[in-house]
N, C-alpha and C positions, 0 to 999 in steps of 0.2 A: 676046329682051331682051339688050342688050349691057351688060356688067358693066364699070364703070370700076375704076381701081386701088383706090380707097377702099373700094368695095363688096366686092372681092376680099379686102382686108385684113380686112374686118369678118367675112366668112365663115370665113376662117381662124381668126380669134380665137374665133368662135362654136364651130367644130369643136373647137378645142383645149379650150375650157371644157367642152364636152359630154363629151369624152374623159376629162377629169379627173374630171368628176361620175360617169361610169360607173365608173371605176376606183375612186373612193371608196365608191360604193354597192354594188359587187359583193363577194361573199365573197373574201377574200384567198386565193390559192392555198396549199394545204397541202403541207408538205414532210415526208415520212416520213424519219426518221434511224435508221441502224444504226451503232453506235459500237464500236470496240475501243480501250481505253485502255492506255497503257504499263504502269500499275500492276495491270493485270488485274481492275480494278473492273468493267469491262464487256468482254465477249468476244463480239463480233459480236452485240450486244444492241440490240433495237429500243427506242427512247426513247419514254417514256410520253406526252410532250407534243410534238406536231408544231410545227415553226416554220412561218412563213408569210411570203409576199411582201407588201410594202406599196408602194403607188404613190409615196408621198412620203417614204419613209424615207431617212435619211441613212446612208450606209455607214460602218461602224465597222470598221476593220481592212483588209487587202488585199482588193481586189475581183476576184473571178472573174467574167468576163462570159461567159455561155454563149450560143452562137450556133448554133441549129439550121439556119440558112441554109447553113453551111459543113458539107459532108458528105464524109467520107473513106472508109475501107474498111469492109466488112461484117464482122461478127463470126461466127466458127463455134463458139466455145465456150471454156470454162475447165475445167481438170481436172488429172488425174494420170496416171502410168503405172501400169496394172494389171500389174505384174511377176508372173512365176510365184511368186516368193516372197511377194507380197501375197496372191495367190489361195490359196497353200498355207496361210497363216495364217488366212484367212477360212474356208477349208474345214474347219479344225479347230475352229472355234467351234461352239457349239450352234446349232441352226437359228433359235432365237428371237433369240439375241444377234447372230448374223450378219444376220438380217432387220432388226434395229434399226439396226445401224451403216450398212448399205446404204441403208435408207430415209433415215436422217438425212443421208447424203452426197448421194444422188441425186434425192430428191424435192424439191418446191419449196414445199410448203404448210408452214404454221407457221414454225418456226425452222430447217427443213431447207434445205441450201445449194444444191441443184440443180446439182451438177456435170454438165457438158454435153459433156465431151470426154475420151477416154480414149486412151492410147497403150499398144499391146500389143507384146511382143517376139516377133518371128518366130523361134521356137526359143528357146533359153535366153539370158538376159543374165547379167551378173555378180551380179544379185540373185536367183539361183536357188540351190536347195540343191546342184545338180549340173548339169553341162553335158550338153545333148542337142540334136540337130537332128531334123528329121522324116524323115531318111534315114541313119541311122547304120549303118555297115557294119564288118566286121572288116577289119584291116589288109590292104592289097593288093587289096580287092574294090572294084568300081565298080558303078554302077547308072544308066547313062545313059538308060534308058527310065523311070526312077522307078517301078519296079514295087514297091518297098518303101516308098514314100512313105506316111507316116502321121502324123496330128497327135499321136499318142502321149501324152506326158506332159500336154499341154494338155487332153486329154479328161477328165483326172482332177481338174484344179483350175481352170484359167483359163476353160474353156468352161462348166462348171456355174456358177461364180460370175457369169460375164458374162451368162448367161441369166436369173439372178436380177435382176442390174442392168437388163437390157433389159425385164423385166417392169415395173420402176419407171419407166424412162426409155427408152421405145422408140425415140425419135429421136436418142439420143446418137450422136455422131460418133466413129469409131474410125480411128486411124492405127496401122499396123504397121510395125515397124522390126527388121531382123535385126542381130545382133551378129557373126555369122560364117556363112559357108557351111559345109555339112558337111565334115569334116576330109578326106574322100577327094577332094573338089573343089579342095583348096588346094596351094599350092606346097611347103608344109612338112608336110603331112599332120598338122597339129595345130590344136586349136581356138583357140589363142592365137597371134596374129601371123599372119605369112605373107600370101600374097595368093591371089586366085582364079586358078587356073591357066587359061591362055587356052583350052585344050582343053575347059574346062568352062564357058565363057561361055554357050553355047546351053542346056546342061542346067540351069544355074542360073536362067536366065530362066524356063524351064519350071517350076522349083521354086517361084519366086514366084508364077507363074500358078496352080499347084496349091494354094498356100496360100490365095489369094483364093477359088478355086472351092471347096475343101473347107470353109472357114469359112462360105461362102454356103449349103452344104448343111446346115450346123448352125443356119441362121437368123440368121447374124451377117454383117452387110454391112460390109466393110472400105471405108471412104471413101477412104483414101489409104495409100500406102506411101512409105517411103524405102527405098533399096536398100542402105544401110549405115549404121549408127550409127557416128559419129565415124570416118570413113575415114582420118584422119591420127592415130589413136591406136591403137597395137598393144600397149598395156600391160595392158589388161583381160583376163579370162578368162571368156568368149570375146571375140575380137576379130578384126579382119582390116583390114590396110592397103590402101588403094585409091587410087592416084594419079590425078589428074584425066585424064591422057591415056588411061589404061587404062579408067576408068569411062565416058569419052566413047564408046569403041568399044563397050562393053557396052550402053549406053543406046541408041545409034543403031542398031547392027547386030543386036542380040539382043532387048533387052527391048521395044523399040518393035514389032518385028515380032511378037513373041510376044503381047503384050497386044492388038495389032490383030487377029491371027488368032482369039484366044479371045474377042473382042468385049467385053473388060473395060472399064468405064467408071471403075474405080478410079484416083484421081489418083496421079501420081508427083511427089513432092517431092524436090528435089535437096539434096545437101550433108548436112544433119543434123549439123552441127558448129559450132565457135566463131565468134564475131564477128570474130575477127582475121584471117579468110581469105575476105572476100567475093569475091576473085578467083576462087576455085574454082568457085562456082556460075555466076559471070559468064562464065567460060571455057567451061563446059558450054553455056550459052545462046547462046554465039556460034555454035554448030553449028545450021543451019537446021532439021534434023530434030528434035533435042532441043528447040529453041525452040518448035516447034509441039506437041510431045508433052507436055513437062513443065508442070505447073500452077504451080510456084513453088519457092521455096528455104526450108529450115528452118535455124533457128539455136539454138545454146546460148550460154551466157554464163559460161563458165569462163575465157575469154580474150577480149580485144578490147573494143570499145566497142559498146553497143547501137545507136548511130548508123549502124552498118554495115547495119542493116536499112533505114534511110532512104535510104542510098547505093544499096542494091538497088532500092528503089522509084524512085529518081531515074534510074537507068540502065535499068531495065525496068519501067515503070509498068504494063505489060501482064501482068506476072506477080505472083502473090501471095507474101506473105511470112508465115512461120509461126514461132512460138517453140516448139520441140518438146522441150526438156529443161532443167531446172535443179534442182539439189539445194538445199533450204532446210532448215536445221537450227537448233536451239537447245538450250541446256543443260537437261536434264530437271529440273524442280523450280524453275526460275528464278523469282524473285518479280516480274520484269518481263518484258515481251514486246517484242521489237524490231520491232514491226509497221509503223511508219512508214516506215523505211528499206527494208523488205522489199516493202511494197506499191508504194512509189515505183519501185523497180527492176523488180519483176516483173509489176506490173499497169499502172502509169502509163507508165513509160518504154518497155515493149515495145509497148503499143498505140499510144502517140504516135509510135512509130517503125514503124507500119503493120503490125504483126503482127495476123492475123486470129484468133489463139488464144493461150493460155498453157497449157503443160503442165508441171507440177512433177514431180520425181523423188524419191520415188514415193508410192503410196497408203498402204501399210502395211508396218511392220516390227516385230520384237519388241523388248523392252527393251534387248537387246544389239545392235540394228540387224541382226539376222539374219532370214532366211537370206541368205547371199551365198556365192560361190565362195571356196575357200580360197586359190588362187593368182591374185591379180588381181581379187579382189572388192572391195566397197566397205564397210569396217567402220564408216564414219561415216554412211552414208546412212540418216537418219532418215525415217520415213514421215510423211505427213500425219497419220496416226493411229498410235499405238503399240498393239499388240495382245498381251496377256498372257493366253493362253486366251480367256476371255469379257470380261476387263477391258479397257476402252478408254480411252486417254488422247488428248486432242485436242491437236495440236501447231501451231506457228507456220505451217507450210505450209498447214494446213487453213484457218485463219482468213484467211490471205492470199487463197486462192482464193475463199473465201466472200464477200469484199467485192465481187467481180464476178460470180461465177457465179449467185448467187440472182436477180439483178435484170437483168443484162446477158445476156439470152437470145439463143440463136442467131437470126441475122437482124437483130439491132441494128445500128446504123450509128454509127460514131464521128463526132461532131460538133464544131464549134469551141468552144474554151474558152481563156481567157487563160493562157498558159504563162509560166514564169519567164523573164524577159528580153525578152518581147514588148513591142512599143510599144503604149501604152494612152492613153486620154484620161479626165481627170477634171474635175470641176467644183468650184470654190471660191467662196466668197462674197467680193464686193468689200470690202475693209477700210473704205473710206470711205462706201460706200453699201449698207447692210444690204438684203438681198433681191436684189441685183444679182449674177448669177452670171458667173464668169469661167472660161474653158476652159484647162485645164492639160494639156500634152502630157507624158506619162511615157515616157521614152526606153527604159527597162528595168523593167518591172513586176516587183515583188518579191512575187509571189503564191506561195501554198503549191502544191506539187506536185499536179496534178489531171488528170483526163481525163473526158470527157463523152461520153454515148451517148444516141441516141434508139432506144427499143425498138419491136418490131413491134406492141405493144399501145398505143402512144401515150403512153409515159412518157418522162421525161428522167431519166437516172441520172448522177450526178456522184460520182466517187470522189476524195477529198481526203486527202492525207497531210500531217500537221503534223510535219515533220522538224526543227522548231526546238526550242530549249530555252527560248523566252521568249514566243512568240506565242500568245495564248490565244483569239483570234477572228479571223473573216474574213467577208467578205460575198459573196453571190451575186447578180449582176444578171442578170435574165432578162426580155426584152421590156420593158425600161425600169423594171421594178419591182426592189426590193432586199429581200433577206432577210439579216439579221445573225444569225450562228451562233457558237457557242463550240465550240472543239475543243482540248483540253488538249495540251500539248507532248508529242511522241511518240505521239499518238493518230491513228486513222484513222476517216474517216466515209464512209458511202455514203448519198447523199441522192437521194430519188425524189420527182418531182412530176409532175402531168399536163402534157402538152405544150402543150395549149390551155386 
């Protein structure tokens, strides 16, 4: 049967009316909301009454269009650094108190936040009580065969605590980062500053291989390593400066052959420093051997612009981007919580700039932000939790990570959502003819900062930060339906609904 134009138009109208009817007759999709309010009246709290999408609702407030058809990077996880200091404090808690805080942090049921990524320090960092490596020697001694290599102090705190965490979250991803090579391998024979002596390039590559292998013997899989935390910062104790030309030789001529010979599948992430120097990892990736070997680059945000990570993706879309460290602090006892600005920067801006993870610095400290090294440690580095023996205080960094980690599980994919400044389309009603719609092109959408993901179990997760002082509401548009929500100024919401 041949259809003329009038019959086609009639069928289109019929299909449209049927779709409207189905949309009106089906149950509206429910939106689960978890909110943190600036005044602390809600701290990552599930809201009792779910919101709902409506087929014919009118948007009230800025509209965030969520588009699952646009798919960007996969997610590896969200979490903290489990420093030696964090593990030391956790080890000193009573078994029950420690079990409670670990379950609250790493489990996903109830109101537990499901942290899914950890960063370990390879040897000591500046957030240890004292400095150590896995091959410490008396002055003048060397150990090129690594006969004295031993995980040492980590066996007393980091490894036992990590095994408790793995019992709760066996699939958690782990990144290892060194702050310094052993002093006997360095040009200044000191744990602070100096550089790796060229004669020790080969043995240091084997040192990193041994770390991965020895941790594996403990049942701990190291998913990735960086070869130096902050290679352009020699002010911490410990620390080690590493210029790009030197690091290129080490990676190409020593670490790559060592990892290959050992059959290691552990990823190597370049740089591990601030966003003001994307030239550093790009220079390394210009070498063809390193380009094949390295998985991607890691960034901190103590300097530069987070857009540097998008620059890395633009220049090398074949390589991954990671966010490997940032300190987040707040004044203890503050009546308000600066959650919107922090979530915008640490969750929204990082992932919208292609990062596969977010790691904050660090998991735990005591009320005086200890332990840390005396000469070049960090006296202001507050933990995600403050531990005072068995007493636990939850801090800003913890709630920041919670807004992503609980629902944006590993394997989730970032999807499209309207960003501030994006071009958008709206509908208005004709002033002279009620019911007639007009299209409005919005050249620069003034939406609240947000990022959206589709999870492996078929959910959409949208994180929104209200960083204004006046806007109280916004709308979500998904597959042509609209939900209107309220979010107080300075607040953050995580919104979850079924994808279909």
